N, C-alpha and C positions, 0 to 999 in steps of 0.2 A: 725188703727192699724199702726205701724212705720215702715218701711222699712229700709234696711239694706242693705247700701253699700259697698262694696267693692272697694276697692284703689287698683290700677295693675299698678299703674304710673309707681312703682319703678322697676316695671319686668320685663313694656314691653321692655324699650332699650338695655335691656341685653337679652332679646328673640331676639330681633333684631338683634343682636350682633352676639350671635351664630347664626340663621342658616344665617348671610351673610356670615360670614365667612365657615360655612359648603358647603354654596355654593360655594364661592370660590373657597375651598380647590375641589368641585367637576369638576367646569369648569378647575381647573390647572392639576385634575389628565384624564380629557378628554384630554386636548389638547398633554398633552404628552403620552396618549397612540395614540392617532393618529399620530403624530410627530414619535414615536415611530414605529410602523404602515408602514408608508409612508418609510423611511431610510432602517430598516430592511427590507420592500418590497424588496426595490435596489439592497441590497447585493443577498438576497439568486434568485431573479431572474436572477443577474449578474452570478452568480452560477451556476446554472441551463442552462445558454446558453453558458458555460464553457462543462456542462457538454454534450449538444445537440452537440454544436461543434465537440466535439474530440468523441463524438460516433459517429457520422458521417467517422471520418477520421479511426478512428479502423476498422466502418465495410466497409472500400473502398480498405485500404493496407493492402498487401497480410499478412499473417501469417506468414511467413518465413524474411520477411523485418521489422515484427513489433521485430522482434525476436532473430535477425540477424545471422540465419540460413545457407544464399544463399550458405557461403563457410565453414559449417560445415557438417565434414566428418557424424560424429557419427548418424546425422539428416537423412544422403540421406543413410547410408550403409545400409547392411543387416545382422541379425546376424549371428554372428562366433560364432563356436561352440569353446573349450578347445580340447586344441588336447596336452595333458601336458604327459610324460612319469612316468606312475605311480608307474613302479619298481626305480625311484628314488625320487619320492617325498615323504619329509617328514611325517610318519607319524605326528596325531594330538598330541598324549604322549606326542610325542621329539620335540613339538612345542613350546608345554605350559608348560616345562618342567621350565626351565629359568624364568621365568615369575611369577608375583603375578597372583592370579584367575583371568578372564577378563570373563565378559559377552558376549560376541560373540565372533566368531570365522568362519573367511569367508576365499574360497581358492576362487581368484580371475587372470586377467593375466594382466599384466602391463608391457605395449612394448614388448608383444610376451612372456614375462618370469611369472613364475608361483609364487604367491605371496601370504600367508597368511596376513590376515588384523584381529589385534588383539585389539578389541575395549575392556578399561576397565567400559566404561560407555557408554551406548546406547544411543544417545539423537534422537529429533525427526524430525529435519531435515538435508542434511549434512551441509547445514551453519553454523549449528551450532558448537561451538568449543568441536572441537574433540579431544580427547584420544584415541590417536591411535598408533599401532608401527607395523609396515613391515616389515615381515619375508621372505627371500628368499625359494624359496620350493624346493627350493634341496640341496643347501649349508645351511640353518637356520642361514644368516647372515642378520642383519638389511641392510634394503633398506630405504637409505635418497633419496629425490623426492631434487636434486643438478641442478644447470641449466639445465647442459647438460642433463638428464633425463626430465627436463622438457619440455627443448626444441625439444629434439624427441616426447613425450610423445602429446605437443601442433600439430606437423607436421603433426602427425599421426592422430589429430582432421578435417585436413584443406587439403580443395582438391580445392584450388584455386590457381590462377598464379602467388603467388609473393613467396616471399624469405623474411625470419627474418631477422629482422635487429635492431632488439633491442631484449633484455630480462632483467626485471629488478623484484625483492622480493617487495611483498610493504605487511601492516601489514594492521589489521582493525585498522579505517573505513577507508574503499575506497570507494571513489566517484560514481563507477560504478555500484557497488554491497555493496549498504546499509546496506544490514541484514547480507551479511560476514564476521562471525565472526573469524572463519582461515585465515592464512599469504596465501599467493597466488605467483603465479608466472605472471607474466605479460610480455606478447609474443610479440612483434609487428609486423605485416605484411607490406610486398612493396607492397600494388595491391590498386589497383581505390576506395577500400571502407575503407582506412583505418583500416582493420583488426586488432582488438585487442584479442588476445586470453587468456583466466585465467585458468592455472590450482591450483588444493589445493595443496601447500606445507605440508600439512598432511600425505595425502594419493595419491596423484597422480589426482586426479579426474577430469575430464574435470571441472570446473568450470560454463563454456559460452563464446560464440563468444560477440563482440562487435563491432561498426563501425559506420560509418556516417550517414546510416541509425535509429541506433538506439538510437541514440545521441538524435532529432525529438520524436521519440517512446515512451522514456523515462521524454522525458520533456512533453508530452499527457499524460500521465499515470498517473503523478504527478501531473496534472490540474484538469486530473479527476478523481484522489482519493482524491486530495484536499491536498495533504503530501507534502505541504509546507516545514514543517520541516528536509525532504530527510530522511524518517523514513524506507523509503520502504515498508510502509504497509497501510491498507484505513483506521484501525483501529488508529488510532491517534486523538490527540485532537482536529486540526482542522473537524473533520467530527464531536466531539460529542457535537464543536460547531454549527455548522450545523443545526444539529439535534434541540437542543435547541431554537436556533433561531424559525424555521421552528414550533416551537410546539407553541412562544411565537406571534407569525407570525398571527398564525391561531387563537388563542387561542384572539386576541386583535381583529381580524378580528368580530369575535364572536360577542365581546362587542360592538361593532360600529353596528355591525347588529341588537343588540337589544335594543339598544338606538334609533337607526333612527324608530324604531316597535315601542316605545311606548311612541314615541314621533313623532309620527305619519306622518313623514317624506316621506314616499313609499304613493304612489295612488297608490287606484288598484282601476281595469278596468272592466269592461263586456262588453262580445260584443252586439250590438241590430241592427240588418236592417247591418250588413257588418262595423257594423263604432263603436270605440269605445270611449264610455258614459264617465263619473263618476259614481264610485258608488256611 
């Protein structure tokens, strides 16, 4: 009987080369995954520490101090009813006659004066760009928020010891109100908190108060919500990036655990007579 011998001498080097290449690729991939896990874990851990620190700050700091409410009269004052002369008020038809169709009409008080607010396009938030016209409730004349009226409105919202030392009109973007789209009047007060009052230059509404306390609070909010691009929102690219990094950190951790299990790097133990022995 004649035996048949197959010569695999030519195939063996190629097979070994492919196997070595595959093994080297796996080792490089494993090293990169571990390196990624270390560095991403450090970055995620740093942000978690920032969350912890800023969260503690928010819990121990009074809400009024965080929001600049110390001298904000509108925050402390009770609700006041309007006291208008209904006989002198213009009717809705009289107010709307000179203007194109409006989506909304409201009657409000501005510095004690009845004012109709005509809104051509209703927006979701007050900070959004407003398309509004103010009409005097008695005369029907347009009401313009100028420096004098803005000063009176700011003084009405202020209950501190200071006086107005400066007033200027500002347009978006505004550092202290990054989401505000409308032009505002900034009224600076002479007090120990360096209070700054902001009045909407379109409709005269109070945007808010800022002071020395809110400067630190704004920084803490920026760190807490990762608003490093100063967008005034937690829904920003850094939040998306952090979520992706956390996901990849978890996946790389799962890979590392599975690798250790497959290579039997974990040693299980059982309890016997109060001592742990290898399983």
